[in-house]
N, C-alpha and C positions, 0 to 999 in steps of 0.2 A: 634789910630789904630796900630795894630801890622804889621810891615813890615817883609816879609819873603824873603829869598834868593830863587833861583831856586831849590836848593837841599832841603831846608827846605820844600818848597811847595811839591816837589815830595814825600818826606817822609811822610808828613802829609796826603797827598792823599792816600798813601799806607795804613796808619792806617785806614782811613775812608773806603777804599775799602774792607779791611779785615773784618771790622765790618758789612758792608752792605752784604758782601758775606755770612756771618753766619746768620744774623737775617733778612735780606731783608728789612731793614728800608727804607721807602719812604721819610722821612724828617729827619732833624737834631734832632728834638724833639724826634722822635721815636728811633733814635740811642742813644740819651742821656738816655732815659728811660731803654734801654736794651743795655748797652755799651759792645759790643763784639769786640772792636777794639784791641784785644790782639795781640801783636807782640813782638818777642824777637830780639836781635841784629842779630842772625843767620837768622831769618825769613826775616829781612830787607835786609841783604846781598843777600839772594836768590831772593827776590822780585825786588830789585833795581839794582842788578848786581854790587854793590859797595864792596870795601874791608872793613874789620873790623874798620880800622882807620877812613875812611870816615863816616861810619855809626855811630861810637862812637862820632865823632865830631859834627855831625848834631843832634844826639840824645841829646847831652849835650846842644846844643843851643836851641832846642825846649823845653827841660826841664827848662832851665833858663827863657824862655819866658812864662812858665806856660801852654804850649800846650800839653805836654805829661807828664806822671808820671810813676814811677817805682812801680809795684805792690809788689815788694819784694819777689815774689814767681812765680812759674809756675804751674797753675792749670792743665796744660797738661803734667806735669812731665818732662819738658825740663830741660836741665842742666843750661841754662841761664834764668834769670827772664823775665817775661812778662811785657811789658809796655803797657799803654793804652792812648788814646787821652783823655784829660780832657774835661769838658763841653765847656770851651773856645776854645780848639782845635777843637772840633766838630763844634762849631759855625763858626769858620773860615774855617775849612777844608771841610765841607760838600758842600758849594757852589763851591769850587775849584774842588772837585770830580765831581760834576755835569758838570762843564765846560769841564773836560777831556772826559766825555761821549759824549759831542757834537762834539768833535774832531775825534771820531772814526766813520768811515763810516758804515752805516747800523744800527746804534743804534738810 
């Protein structure tokens, strides 16, 4: 089992939330079939309120754990490349994403 720090968890959930926001996936399998979890370092700074150094460090850690991967491009034309959650990242991150929804009143 992969152990995640609080910051790794927050970032992985941000990837999952981005994908669900785009394709409306109701399950991890649906998200893996249409993986729209694209996020750049700039996107992550904006979404999480962290600086570039924090984002870079956590991205490196999640990459080493095989939970995110660099697409080597930006299909959106952004200056920095897009990263996506891997299948393993979605398997771990989707249940964590669902847990965050339960913490929000009215959802």
